[in-house]
C-alpha positions as CSV (number, residue, x, y, z in Angstrom):
1,M,-10.9,-8.3,12.1
2,K,-14.9,-7.9,12.0
3,T,-16.4,-5.4,12.5
4,V,-18.0,-6.5,15.7
5,H,-14.8,-7.6,17.2
6,K,-14.0,-3.6,16.0
7,L,-17.2,-2.2,17.7
8,V,-16.6,-4.2,20.5
9,L,-13.2,-3.7,21.8
10,K,-13.8,0.3,20.9
11,S,-16.8,0.3,23.3
12,Y,-14.6,-1.8,25.7
13,L,-10.8,-0.4,25.6
14,G,-12.5,2.9,26.6
15,P,-14.3,2.4,29.7
16,M,-11.4,0.0,30.9
17,I,-9.0,2.3,30.7
18,L,-11.4,4.7,32.6
19,T,-12.0,2.8,35.3
20,F,-8.4,1.3,35.9
21,F,-7.6,5.3,36.6
22,I,-10.3,6.5,38.7
23,V,-9.6,2.9,40.7
24,M,-6.3,3.2,41.0
25,F,-7.0,6.8,41.9
26,V,-8.9,6.1,45.1
27,L,-6.7,3.7,46.1
28,I,-3.9,5.9,46.1
29,M,-5.4,8.4,47.9
30,Q,-7.0,5.4,50.8
31,F,-2.9,4.7,50.6
32,M,-1.7,8.5,51.2
33,W,-4.4,8.7,53.7
34,R,-3.4,6.0,56.0
35,Y,0.1,7.2,56.4
36,I,-0.9,11.4,56.1
37,D,0.4,11.4,59.7
38,E,3.8,10.2,59.0
39,L,4.3,12.7,55.9
40,V,2.9,16.2,57.4
41,G,5.4,18.4,58.7
42,K,8.7,17.2,58.0
43,G,9.2,19.7,54.7
44,L,9.4,16.6,52.5
45,D,10.0,17.6,48.6
46,M,7.2,16.8,46.3
47,S,10.0,14.4,44.7
48,V,9.9,12.5,47.6
49,I,5.9,12.2,48.0
50,G,5.8,11.8,44.1
51,E,7.8,8.8,44.2
52,L,6.3,7.3,47.1
53,M,2.7,7.7,45.2
54,F,4.4,6.2,42.0
55,W,5.7,3.2,43.6
56,A,2.4,2.8,45.6
57,A,0.6,2.6,42.6
58,M,2.4,-0.4,41.4
59,T,2.1,-1.9,44.1
60,L,-2.0,-1.6,43.7
61,I,-2.2,-2.9,40.1
62,P,-3.1,-6.3,41.4
63,M,-5.8,-5.3,43.7
64,G,-7.6,-2.2,41.0
65,L,-6.9,-4.0,37.7
66,P,-9.5,-6.7,38.7
67,L,-12.2,-3.9,39.9
68,A,-11.3,-2.1,36.8
69,T,-11.9,-5.7,34.6
70,L,-15.8,-6.1,36.2
71,L,-16.6,-2.7,36.2
72,A,-15.7,-1.8,32.6
73,A,-17.5,-5.4,31.7
74,I,-20.7,-4.4,33.3
75,M,-20.4,-0.8,31.4
76,T,-19.5,-2.2,28.3
77,L,-21.8,-4.9,27.8
78,G,-24.5,-2.8,29.9
79,N,-24.0,0.2,27.1
80,L,-24.5,-2.4,23.8
81,G,-27.5,-3.4,25.5
82,E,-28.8,-0.1,26.8
83,N,-28.6,1.0,23.7
84,Y,-30.1,-2.1,22.0
85,E,-26.5,-2.7,19.7
86,L,-26.7,-6.0,21.8
87,L,-29.7,-7.2,20.6
88,A,-29.4,-6.3,17.0
89,L,-25.9,-8.7,16.9
90,K,-27.9,-11.4,18.4
91,S,-30.8,-10.5,15.9
92,A,-27.9,-11.3,13.0
93,G,-27.1,-14.8,14.6
94,I,-24.5,-13.7,16.5
95,S,-24.6,-15.7,19.9
96,L,-22.8,-14.0,22.8
97,P,-19.5,-16.4,23.3
98,R,-18.7,-15.2,19.7
99,I,-19.6,-10.8,20.8
100,L,-17.4,-11.6,23.9
101,R,-14.4,-13.8,21.9
102,P,-12.4,-10.4,21.5
103,L,-12.4,-9.0,25.1
104,I,-11.4,-12.5,26.0
105,I,-8.4,-12.3,24.3
106,V,-7.9,-8.9,25.4
107,V,-8.8,-9.7,29.2
108,G,-6.3,-13.0,28.8
109,A,-3.6,-11.1,27.5
110,I,-4.0,-8.2,30.7
111,S,-3.8,-11.5,32.8
112,I,-0.6,-12.4,31.8
113,G,0.4,-9.5,31.8
114,S,-0.9,-9.0,35.4
115,F,1.1,-12.1,36.5
116,F,4.5,-10.2,35.5
117,V,4.0,-7.5,37.3
118,A,2.9,-9.3,40.6
119,N,5.5,-11.3,40.2
120,N,8.6,-8.9,38.8
121,L,7.3,-5.2,39.5
122,V,5.6,-5.7,42.9
123,P,8.3,-6.7,44.6
124,H,10.4,-4.2,43.9
125,A,8.4,-1.5,44.3
126,T,7.3,-3.1,47.7
127,K,10.5,-2.7,48.9
128,K,11.0,0.8,47.4
129,I,7.7,1.4,49.8
130,Y,9.6,0.1,52.6
131,A,13.3,1.8,52.5
132,L,11.4,5.5,51.7
133,L,8.1,4.5,54.7
134,Y,11.1,4.1,57.1
135,D,14.1,6.8,55.8
136,I,10.4,8.8,56.0
137,R,9.7,7.8,60.1
138,Q,13.6,8.6,60.8
139,Q,13.7,12.1,59.4
140,K,12.4,14.3,62.3
141,Q,10.3,17.2,61.8
142,S,11.1,20.4,60.2
143,I,12.0,23.8,62.1
144,E,9.1,25.6,62.5
145,F,8.5,28.1,65.3
146,K,5.3,28.9,66.8
147,D,4.7,32.0,69.1
148,G,5.6,31.4,72.4
149,I,6.6,27.8,72.4
150,F,9.3,26.1,73.1
151,F,10.6,23.7,70.1
152,N,12.1,21.2,70.9
153,G,13.1,19.1,68.0
154,I,16.8,19.3,68.3
155,D,18.6,17.1,70.6
156,N,19.4,19.2,74.1
157,M,18.1,22.3,72.8
158,S,14.7,24.4,73.7
159,I,13.9,27.4,71.8
160,R,11.4,29.7,72.2
161,V,10.2,32.7,70.0
162,G,7.6,35.2,71.2
163,E,6.7,36.5,68.4
164,Q,7.9,36.2,64.3
165,N,7.6,38.3,61.5
166,P,6.2,36.3,58.2
167,K,7.6,38.5,55.7
168,T,10.7,39.4,56.9
169,K,11.5,36.1,59.0
170,L,12.7,38.4,61.9
171,L,12.5,36.5,65.2
172,T,11.7,38.7,68.3
173,D,11.9,37.8,72.2
174,I,14.0,34.5,71.9
175,L,15.2,32.0,74.7
176,I,17.7,29.2,73.9
177,Y,18.3,26.4,76.4
178,D,21.3,24.7,75.3
179,T,22.6,21.7,77.2
180,R,24.9,19.8,74.4
181,N,27.8,20.2,76.7
182,P,29.4,16.9,77.7
183,D,30.1,17.4,81.0
184,G,26.8,19.1,81.7
185,D,27.2,22.9,81.5
186,M,23.6,24.4,80.5
187,T,23.9,28.0,78.5
188,T,21.3,29.9,78.6
189,T,20.8,32.9,75.7
190,V,17.9,35.9,76.0
191,A,18.0,38.3,72.8
192,D,15.7,40.9,71.9
193,S,15.7,39.6,68.3
194,G,17.6,37.7,65.5
195,Y,17.5,35.3,62.8
196,I,17.4,31.1,63.0
197,T,17.6,29.8,59.4
198,L,18.0,26.8,57.8
199,S,20.9,25.7,55.6
200,D,20.8,25.0,52.0
201,D,22.0,21.3,52.5
202,K,19.5,20.7,55.7
203,K,22.7,19.9,58.1
204,Y,23.3,23.3,59.8
205,L,21.1,25.8,62.0
206,L,22.8,28.9,61.3
207,V,21.6,31.8,64.3
208,T,22.4,35.2,64.4
209,L,20.9,37.3,67.8
210,Y,20.9,40.8,68.1
211,N,20.9,42.9,71.8
212,G,21.2,39.8,74.7
213,E,22.7,38.0,77.2
214,T,24.5,34.9,77.6
215,Y,24.5,32.9,81.3
216,E,26.4,29.5,81.5
217,E,26.6,27.4,84.5
218,S,28.8,24.7,85.4
219,R,27.4,21.6,86.7
220,N,30.8,20.3,87.3
221,Y,31.9,22.6,90.2
222,T,33.9,21.6,93.2
223,W,32.6,23.9,96.4
224,F,35.5,26.1,96.7
225,D,35.0,27.5,93.0
226,N,32.9,30.6,93.2
227,S,32.7,31.3,89.1
228,T,29.9,28.8,88.7
229,L,27.9,31.2,86.8
230,R,29.0,33.1,83.7
231,H,28.0,35.9,82.3
232,H,28.2,37.3,78.9
233,I,26.5,40.3,76.9
234,F,26.9,41.0,73.3
235,D,25.1,43.2,70.7
236,V,25.8,40.6,67.8
237,Q,26.1,36.7,68.4
238,N,26.8,34.3,65.3
239,G,26.3,30.5,65.9
240,V,26.1,27.4,63.6
241,I,24.4,24.3,65.2
242,P,25.0,21.4,63.6
243,L,21.8,19.3,62.9
244,A,21.1,15.1,62.3
245,G,17.9,13.9,61.1
246,F,16.2,16.3,59.4
247,D,17.8,16.0,56.1
248,F,16.5,12.8,53.8
249,E,18.8,10.3,54.1
250,R,18.0,6.7,51.8
251,S,18.8,3.5,53.2
252,D,19.8,0.5,52.0
253,M,17.5,-1.8,50.0
254,S,18.5,-4.7,51.2
255,L,17.8,-4.3,54.6
256,F,14.2,-4.5,53.6
257,N,13.2,-8.1,52.5
258,S,10.4,-10.0,53.2
259,S,7.6,-12.4,51.8
260,Q,6.2,-9.5,50.2
261,T,9.9,-8.6,48.4
262,K,10.7,-11.8,46.5
263,N,9.4,-13.4,43.4
264,T,8.1,-16.5,42.9
265,R,11.5,-18.2,42.2
266,E,12.9,-16.5,45.4
267,L,9.7,-17.7,47.5
268,M,9.8,-21.5,46.2
269,I,13.7,-21.2,47.7
270,G,12.6,-19.7,50.6
271,I,10.0,-22.4,51.5
272,D,12.5,-25.2,50.6
273,S,14.7,-23.5,52.7
274,L,12.1,-22.8,55.8
275,E,10.4,-26.5,55.1
276,Q,13.7,-27.8,55.8
277,V,14.5,-26.0,59.0
278,S,11.0,-26.7,60.5
279,K,12.1,-30.3,60.0
280,E,15.5,-30.2,61.7
281,T,14.3,-28.4,64.6
282,A,11.8,-31.4,64.5
283,A,14.1,-33.6,64.7
284,A,16.6,-31.8,67.1
285,S,14.3,-31.4,69.6
286,F,15.2,-34.6,71.6
287,K,18.8,-34.1,71.3
288,P,19.5,-32.9,74.4
289,L,17.2,-34.8,76.5
290,I,19.0,-38.1,74.5
291,E,22.6,-36.7,75.3
292,S,21.4,-36.2,79.0
293,Q,20.9,-40.1,79.0
294,I,17.3,-39.4,80.7
295,F,15.9,-42.2,78.1
296,T,19.3,-43.9,77.6
297,H,19.8,-45.1,81.4
298,D,20.2,-49.1,81.7
299,N,17.3,-50.0,83.3
300,T,17.2,-53.5,82.4
301,I,17.2,-56.5,84.8
302,L,19.1,-59.3,84.0
303,S,17.3,-62.9,84.8
304,D,19.2,-64.9,87.3
305,S,20.9,-68.4,86.2
306,I,19.4,-70.5,88.5
307,P,15.9,-70.7,88.4
308,R,13.5,-68.0,90.7
309,P,11.0,-69.2,93.1
310,T,7.3,-69.1,92.4
311,H,6.4,-67.6,95.8
312,Q,4.9,-63.9,95.5
313,K,7.3,-62.2,97.6
314,A,10.1,-63.1,95.2
315,F,7.9,-60.7,93.0
316,A,7.8,-57.9,95.3
317,V,9.2,-54.8,93.8
318,L,11.8,-53.0,95.8
319,D,11.4,-49.6,96.9
320,T,15.0,-48.5,96.5
321,M,14.0,-44.7,97.1
322,Q,12.9,-46.2,101.0
323,K,16.1,-47.2,101.4
324,M,17.9,-44.0,100.6
325,S,19.7,-41.7,103.1
326,V,17.9,-38.4,103.2
327,Q,20.5,-36.5,101.6
328,Q,20.5,-39.3,98.5
329,R,16.9,-38.7,98.0
330,K,17.4,-34.7,98.1
331,E,20.4,-35.0,95.3
332,L,18.1,-37.0,93.6
333,Y,15.0,-34.6,93.6
334,E,17.4,-32.1,92.3
335,R,19.1,-33.6,89.8
336,A,15.2,-34.4,88.7
337,I,14.2,-31.1,88.6
338,S,17.2,-29.7,87.2
339,Q,17.1,-32.0,84.0
340,A,13.1,-31.5,84.0
341,R,13.9,-27.7,83.9
342,S,16.7,-28.3,81.1
343,A,14.7,-30.2,79.1
344,Q,11.9,-28.0,79.4
345,G,14.0,-24.9,78.2
346,S,14.8,-27.0,75.0
347,F,11.4,-27.9,74.0
348,S,10.3,-23.9,74.3
349,F,13.4,-23.0,72.3
350,D,12.5,-25.3,69.7
351,E,8.9,-24.4,69.6
352,T,9.7,-20.7,69.1
353,T,12.0,-22.1,66.7
354,S,9.7,-24.3,64.9
355,K,7.0,-21.4,65.1
356,D,8.8,-18.7,63.5
357,A,9.7,-20.9,60.9
358,L,6.1,-22.2,60.2
359,A,5.0,-18.5,60.5
360,Q,7.5,-17.2,57.7
361,L,6.7,-20.4,55.6
362,Y,3.3,-19.5,55.9
363,K,3.5,-15.9,54.8
364,Y,5.8,-17.4,51.6
365,K,2.9,-19.9,50.7
366,V,0.3,-17.3,50.7
367,E,2.4,-14.8,48.6
368,W,3.2,-17.5,46.1
369,H,-0.8,-18.5,45.8
370,R,-1.4,-14.7,45.3
371,K,0.6,-14.3,42.7
372,L,-0.7,-17.0,40.9
373,S,-4.4,-16.7,41.7
374,L,-4.4,-12.7,40.2
375,P,-4.7,-13.4,36.8
376,V,-7.3,-16.4,37.0
377,S,-9.4,-13.6,39.4
378,I,-9.2,-10.7,36.2
379,M,-10.6,-13.6,34.3
380,I,-13.1,-14.6,36.0
381,F,-14.4,-10.8,37.0
382,F,-14.9,-10.6,33.6
383,L,-16.3,-13.5,33.1
384,I,-19.0,-12.3,35.6
385,G,-19.1,-8.7,34.7
386,A,-19.5,-9.4,30.9
387,P,-22.8,-11.4,31.4
388,L,-24.2,-9.4,33.8
389,G,-23.7,-6.3,31.5
390,A,-25.8,-8.2,29.0
391,I,-28.2,-9.4,31.9
392,I,-28.8,-5.5,33.3
393,R,-28.6,-3.7,30.2
394,K,-27.7,-0.6,32.1
395,G,-24.4,1.4,31.4
396,G,-23.2,4.3,33.3
397,L,-21.5,4.3,36.1
398,G,-24.6,3.9,38.3
399,M,-25.8,0.9,38.4
400,P,-22.3,-0.7,37.1
401,I,-20.5,0.3,40.3
402,V,-22.7,-0.4,42.8
403,V,-23.1,-4.0,41.4
404,S,-19.5,-4.3,40.7
405,V,-18.6,-2.8,44.3
406,S,-20.7,-5.2,45.6
407,F,-19.3,-8.5,44.0
408,F,-15.9,-6.9,45.2
409,V,-16.2,-6.4,48.2
410,I,-17.4,-9.9,48.6
411,Y,-14.6,-11.1,46.7
412,Y,-11.9,-9.1,49.0
413,I,-13.4,-9.9,52.0
414,I,-13.8,-13.6,51.3
415,T,-9.8,-13.2,50.4
416,I,-8.4,-11.6,53.3
417,T,-10.4,-14.1,55.5
418,G,-8.9,-16.8,53.8
419,E,-5.6,-15.5,53.9
420,K,-6.0,-15.0,57.9
421,M,-6.4,-18.5,57.9
422,A,-4.1,-19.7,55.4
423,K,-1.4,-17.0,57.3
424,E,-2.0,-18.8,60.9
425,G,-1.7,-22.3,59.8
426,T,-5.6,-23.1,60.2
427,W,-6.6,-23.5,56.8
428,G,-3.7,-24.7,53.9
429,S,-2.0,-22.0,51.9
430,F,-4.0,-23.3,48.7
431,A,-7.4,-23.1,50.0
432,G,-7.1,-19.9,51.8
433,M,-5.9,-17.9,49.2
434,W,-7.9,-19.8,46.1
435,I,-11.4,-19.9,48.1
436,A,-12.7,-16.0,46.6
437,T,-11.6,-17.5,43.3
438,F,-13.6,-20.8,43.6
439,I,-16.6,-19.4,44.6
440,L,-17.2,-17.1,42.5
441,L,-16.1,-19.5,39.8
442,P,-19.5,-21.1,39.5
443,I,-21.3,-17.5,39.8
444,S,-19.6,-16.7,36.6
445,V,-20.8,-20.2,34.9
446,Y,-24.2,-19.8,35.9
447,L,-24.4,-16.0,34.7
448,T,-23.1,-16.9,31.2
449,Y,-25.0,-19.6,30.5
450,K,-28.2,-17.2,31.9
451,A,-26.8,-14.1,29.6
452,T,-26.4,-16.5,26.3
453,N,-30.0,-17.8,26.3
454,D,-31.4,-14.1,27.3
455,S,-32.4,-15.1,31.3
456,N,-34.9,-12.7,32.6
457,L,-32.7,-12.8,36.1
458,F,-32.6,-9.1,36.4
459,N,-36.3,-8.1,35.2
460,A,-38.1,-7.0,37.9
461,E,-40.9,-7.6,35.7
462,W,-40.3,-11.5,35.0
463,Y,-40.0,-11.5,38.6
464,T,-43.6,-10.0,39.3
465,Q,-45.5,-12.1,36.9
466,R,-43.8,-15.4,38.4
467,Y,-45.2,-13.7,41.3
468,K,-48.6,-13.3,40.6
469,K,-48.9,-16.8,39.4
470,L,-47.7,-18.0,42.4
471,K,-50.0,-16.3,44.8
472,A,-53.2,-16.8,42.4
473,F,-51.9,-21.1,42.4
474,F,-51.7,-20.7,46.5
475,N,-55.2,-18.8,46.4
476,H,-56.6,-21.7,44.0
477,I,-55.5,-24.6,46.9
478,F,-56.7,-22.4,49.8
479,A,-60.1,-21.8,48.0
480,I,-60.8,-25.3,47.4
481,K,-59.2,-27.0,51.1
482,R,-62.2,-24.1,52.3
483,K,-65.0,-25.3,49.9
484,N,-64.1,-28.9,51.2
485,H,-64.4,-27.8,54.8
486,D,-67.6,-26.2,54.4
487,K,-69.3,-29.7,52.3
488,T,-67.8,-31.4,55.9
489,E,-69.3,-28.6,58.4
490,C,-72.5,-28.6,56.2
491,A,-72.9,-32.8,56.0
492,Q,-72.8,-32.6,59.8
């Protein structure tokens, strides 16, 4: 490997790794902030939260790689240009494409690797996230008592604590309403103090009460029964309350299949199946009408063997309904309405089935094209960032971040718009998922051409000089016109 290639690779790999982790950190924080309300207050172990963050990071790699590639390319070429290293290399007769050759190979390898990540790792990670989020949503809020406020997190129970000691965990002024009895009986317990703790397996609530009373009211009493209220005084009372939903339970991952949890091979199988369903649904739409003989009724009129008269009255159409009785016409109307409603219901069901199949088909096609467009977008972002860095000649995290984020936001907005149009069926899936790439491709080619020819694309002094020349040109034109106008007035 040449010394120049080592210099360029060493200058690029450091910013690439740094920017990738910065971008991933920002994206993971944004992901966690989106679901923060569902995570707080449920007593989740750090292992569960860490697992969620890990799989979220895996799904965010396709979004983080293009931005990191763009930012690292601008920083690398910007640093080389700012330190005049790029100028020295060009002075030595090394063109910009030759300087970028090792970086293009590295970015090409990253692009190929990103496809395997998006095709194999991301679907599995997405399924993991769906399962984890579902399990987190199913888990109830952790048991936490607040002074003077009823806790209703346990089914058919309400517990109020007057005050609690944070050091000894002793609770005072305890009031418990228990309606778990299937007969509808309600038990009210009042205690001066006690302890309410959760078992280690989080399946039971251990209750120890001191100096209290219990009232049990029967709801299924008869008019002659006087023992509807039972009263019990105790010094110490121990109880175990079974809990459900407070321990973290894992769900079967096979329940969370969608277009985002499949690789390209599975997506193609799904696309073929959904296209077949759409065709079969469209072909079967008229089957109920054909079976109901609406369109198969024989209404042909056989010609007479005897020549028909040419008189006009012979061609008069007989209005058979006028000859029917009122009851016959009523039965005919009811039959027609019944068949029309049956046909309408059949068409509505087929329309709903067809729309659902098409919606799934569009999603499958979008995901298939998304996995293919990712490697291309990474390469295009590099071809935008490297020339930009060579033209701007500014390193660090200031100007590169501004420029790279601007390009990425434009790319993201166009991609989201195209994806929405493709999922709605307004655009084709190919056009919707590749439009951002097609828009940025000529920009990358133009910037590469300008950087190769040492263009002053972002040189403010160059634009100032062009503005002054343009202003002087127009001033000269106006001066000539003014002079001709003055001569015309003098001649008059």
